C-alpha positions in Angstrom: -0.3 -22.3 -10.4 2.3 -22.2 -7.9 3.1 -19.0 -7.2 7.3 -17.8 -7.6 7.1 -15.8 -4.4 10.6 -14.7 -4.5 9.8 -12.8 -7.5 6.0 -12.3 -6.6 7.6 -10.6 -3.0 9.3 -8.0 -5.0 6.5 -6.3 -7.0 4.7 -6.7 -3.6 7.8 -4.4 -1.8 7.9 -1.5 -4.6 5.2 1.8 -4.0 2.3 2.0 -5.2 2.1 4.5 -8.7 1.2 7.6 -8.1 -1.2 7.4 -11.3 -3.0 4.8 -9.6 -4.7 6.9 -6.3 -6.9 8.4 -7.3 -9.0 11.4 -5.1 -11.6 11.5 -2.5 -15.3 10.8 -3.7 -17.9 13.7 -3.0 -18.8 13.8 0.2 -16.0 11.4 1.7 -12.4 11.4 2.8 -9.2 9.4 2.1 -7.6 9.0 -1.4 -7.4 5.3 -2.8 -7.1 3.0 -5.6 -9.8 1.4 -7.5 -11.2 -1.7 -8.4 -9.7 -2.4 -11.9 -6.3 -1.2 -10.3 -6.3 -4.0 -7.8 -7.8 -6.9 -9.8 -5.4 -5.9 -12.7 -2.6 -6.0 -10.3 -3.3 -9.3 -8.7 -3.4 -10.5 -12.2 -0.1 -9.3 -13.5 2.0 -10.4 -10.2 0.4 -13.7 -9.0 -0.9 -14.7 -12.6 -4.4 -14.5 -14.2 -5.1 -18.4 -12.5 -2.9 -18.2 -9.6 -5.4 -16.4 -7.4 -9.7 -16.5 -7.1 -11.8 -14.4 -4.5 -15.2 -15.7 -2.9 -18.0 -13.8 -1.9 -18.6 -16.0 1.7 -21.4 -13.1 2.5 -23.8 -10.3 0.8 -27.0 -9.4 2.9 -28.2 -6.6 2.9 -28.5 -3.9 6.1 -30.9 -1.6 4.9 -33.5 -0.8 2.4 -35.6 2.3 2.9 -37.8 5.2 0.9 -37.7 8.6 1.9 -39.3 11.4 1.6 -36.3 14.1 0.2 -39.0 17.0 -0.4 -38.5 16.3 -4.6 -40.2 12.8 -4.7 -39.2 9.4 -2.7 -36.4 8.2 -3.6 -34.7 4.5 -2.4 -31.7 4.1 -0.6 -30.4 0.7 0.4 -27.5 -0.7 2.3 -25.4 -4.2 1.5 -22.7 -5.8 3.7 -20.6 -8.4 1.5 -17.1 -10.4 3.0 -14.6 -11.8 0.2 -12.0 -14.9 0.8 -9.1 -13.8 -1.5 -7.3 -17.2 -2.0 -3.4 -16.4 -3.4 -2.0 -19.7 -3.6 -3.0 -21.2 -0.5 -2.7 -17.5 1.3 -6.0 -16.4 2.5 -7.4 -13.2 3.0 -10.4 -11.8 3.8 -12.6 -8.2 3.7 -15.3 -6.8 4.2 -17.2 -3.7 3.2 -20.4 -1.6 2.9 -21.7 -0.1 0.1 -24.7 2.4 -0.8 -27.2 3.0 -3.7 -29.2 5.4 -4.0 -31.9 6.6 -6.9 -35.8 6.4 -7.6 -37.7 3.9 -6.1 -39.0 2.9 -9.4 -35.1 1.6 -10.5 -34.8 -0.6 -7.3 -33.1 -3.0 -9.3 -30.2 -0.6 -10.3 -29.5 1.1 -6.6 -29.3 -2.6 -5.2 -26.8 -3.6 -8.1 -24.8 -0.1 -7.0 -25.1 -1.3 -3.9 -24.0 -4.7 -4.5 -20.9 -4.0 -6.6 -19.5 -1.3 -4.3 -19.7 -3.1 -1.4 -18.2 -6.1 -3.3 -15.2 -3.7 -4.8 -14.1 -2.2 -1.2 -14.6 -5.9 0.0 -12.1 -7.3 -2.9 -9.9 -4.5 -1.8 -9.5 -4.8 1.9 -8.8 -8.2 1.3 -6.0 -7.9 -0.9 -4.3 -4.6 0.7 -2.0 -6.5 3.2 -0.4 -7.9 0.5 1.2 -4.6 -0.9 1.5 -1.1 -1.6 -0.2 -1.6 -4.7 -3.1 -2.8 -3.5 -3.6 0.6 -1.3 -1.6 -0.4 1.7 0.2 2.6 1.0 -2.5 5.2 1.9 -3.2 3.5 4.9 -0.2 6.0 6.3 -2.1 8.8 7.2 1.2 11.0 7.3 1.6 11.5 3.1 5.4 12.2 3.8 5.4 8.8 4.7 3.4 6.9 2.3 5.3 4.3 -0.1 3.9 6.4 -2.4 6.3 6.6 -5.8 8.5 5.0 -9.1 10.2 2.0 -7.9 13.8 2.4 -7.0 16.2 1.3 -9.5 18.1 -2.1 -8.7 21.2 -1.8 -6.5 24.0 -3.6 -7.6 27.0 -5.4 -5.3 29.4 -2.8 -6.1 27.5 0.2 -5.3 27.3 -1.1 -1.9 30.7 -2.2 -1.9 31.7 1.5 -2.8 29.2 2.6 -0.1 30.7 1.2 2.6 33.6 2.1 1.5 32.9 5.9 1.4 31.2 4.9 4.9 34.2 4.1 6.2 36.8 6.7 5.0 35.0 9.2 6.7 37.1 11.4 9.0 34.4 12.3 11.2 31.1 12.5 12.3 30.8 15.3 9.6 32.3 14.4 7.0 30.1 11.0 7.6 27.1 13.1 7.0 28.3 14.8 4.2 29.1 11.5 2.5 25.7 10.0 3.7 23.7 12.4 2.6 25.4 12.4 -0.9 24.2 8.6 -1.3 21.6 8.7 -3.8 18.4 7.3 -1.4 18.3 4.3 -3.2 21.5 3.2 -2.1 21.1 4.9 1.4 17.6 2.5 1.8 20.3 -0.9 1.6 20.3 -2.3 5.0 23.8 -3.4 4.9 25.1 0.5 3.7 21.7 1.9 6.1 23.0 0.1 9.3 27.2 0.4 8.3 26.0 4.3 8.0 24.1 4.2 12.2 27.1 1.9 13.8 30.4 4.5 12.2 28.4 7.5 13.4 27.8 5.9 17.1 31.7 5.2 17.1 32.4 8.5 15.8 30.0 10.2 18.9 31.7 7.8 21.4 35.2 8.7 20.5 33.9 12.5 20.7 33.2 11.1 23.9 36.2 10.0 25.2 38.2 12.8 23.7 35.9 15.4 25.9 35.7 13.3 29.1 39.7 13.3 28.6 40.4 17.0 28.4 
């Protein structure tokens, strides 16, 4: 299947849906998105036959039995590497998964560790494609994270109107008022943002020239 990257890029540029964000598991730090979400999103954006992944490495990092005071406990850790192929674009991820349980249930303990390692490696391989795969959560400043519902499309007429409002501003204070009153999704349009900055610089230079003349 050939990926329509123009359409896919629109989806990849959207903010992460806040409903997909999970709180940190007990004893761990950092919000996350789960494996079901990233696989579902990959299927939705790239198509079910538009992407695939391969486990390139899976090995046991540790396998020990500990005496917890309440009986022995098995603790294992597995390292997994995954290679994702999206229409010929390759990304790789590496992760470690752990499992704990009774020694007599060692099979379940190993399976838990392997699943965690494989899922986390897959998420790390996909994250570089965009916010919906959890990339947004790597921004430590929550106020700057691209998490939220997608902004509406901006029409050419809306851009033209915004540019005219900026052009008609009487002074720097008026420009700030005009720009601040524009809807957020219009303010973020590169053309509009640049026009606002350019006009602000023009007003500042004009003011400096006036003050120097006085």
